[in-house]
N, C-alpha and C positions, 0 to 999 in steps of 0.2 A: 503494498500499500504506499501510496506517496502522501505526504501531509498535506492538508488544506492550507490555505493561506491564513495564517494566524488564528486558527480555530482548534488547534490541538487535535484536530480529526485528521484522519487519512483518507485518501482517494483510494478506493477498491481498483485493484489492477485489471479485475475482469468487467465489472459495470461502470466503473468511472466514478460512481457516487460518493460523496463525502460520508465518512463512517467512523464511529468512536472506534478506539484501539480494541481489538479483540483477540483473544487467546486461542489456539486450536486445541483439540485434546491432549495434546503434551505439554501444555503451557507455555508455548513458544507463540510470539505475536503472529497471528495468521497472517497470510499474503493477499487473502481476500476476505470478504466480508461475510457475515454469518448466512445472508440469503445467497450468496455465491458458492458457498462451501459444498452445497449439496451436489451441484453439478460438476463442482472441480474435484469431488471424490476426496474430500478431507475427513468426511464423517466415518465412523467406525462402521456403520452397516455399509456404507458403499465400498470401504476398504475390504471389507470381509466378501461383500458379493464379486468384487474383482479377483480375490484370491481363490474364491470358490470356482469361478469361471475358468482362471488360469490352471487350476488343480484339474477341472474336468478337461480342458483342451489338451492338457499334457497326458492324462491317462488315455483319452482317444488317439494320441499320436503315439502312445506307447503301445496300445492294443493295435494300430496299423503296422507300427514297425515289427512287433511280433508276427503277427500275419503274414507280412511280406518276408520274415527271416523263415518262418515254416514253410511258405512256399518255394523259397530259394532251396532249401535243403531236400524238399521233395522233389524240385527238378533236377538238383545235383544227383541224387540217388538214380534217378531216371537216366539222367545222362550216362552215369556210371554203369547202370546195366546193360544199356545199349551199345557203350564202348566195349564191355565185357563181351556181349553177344557177337558183336562187329568182329572181334580179335578170334572169337573161336571160330566164326565161319571162314574169315580168313585163313586161320591155321587149317581148317578142315579142306578148303580149296586147294592150298598149297601141298597138303598129303596126297589128295586126290590126285593133282597134276603130277605129282611124283611118282605115284603109283602107276599111273598111266604110262608116264615115260618110261617107268622101269618095263612095263608089259611091252610097250613097243619095243626096246632095245633087245629084250630077251627073245620077243619072236623074230627079230631080224637076226639076231646071232644063230637062231635055230633053223632059219629058212634057207640056209644056203647061200650061194654067191650071186643069185641073180639080183638086176637092178631094176629098181622102181621107185616111185616118189617116198612110199613108206620107208624105204632102205635109205633113202637120202635124208628123211627126218631122223631116223633111228640113230645115223652116224653125226647128226649135227652136235657140237660140242656142248651146247646150253641143255639139251635134251639128256644127253648123257650125265652132265651134272646133277639135272633134277632127279635123273634115276638112281644115282648115287647117293645122293642126299636122302632119298626114300628109303633106300636099304640101309642107311645108317641109322635113321629114325626108326625103323622096324625093327632092326636088332636091338636097339637101345629101348625100345619100349618091350619088348618081349625077355630081355635078359632080367627086367626087373629093377635096373639101376635107378 
């Protein structure tokens, strides 16, 4: 409040009217007059309403955060399961490819010396590597190591 000219009164910072000095709830000279205190939020009831509103807002925010965290954890578990399935499918496909390559190489070895497109495939270095990898995987699997 600003002091009024020579009256000992102050002018309210909110409404601008000359008011006698007033103390707020804590005993400190109020910045606004008693009429403006209510909408300025200086009264205990108004402060309590603000605190309750703030608490409600924080509780709602916390609930949304918890729900978001729960959803993110569920999505993470789903992604991990999908990753695991994809890895298993890839491993199965690679085993199948290796076994097929081993069968082609074995059939080419047993068929004699004729020349055809399948024989060329069976002699391809990459096909031979796949077949060897399949044989080592099969031996490892059957050996129980």
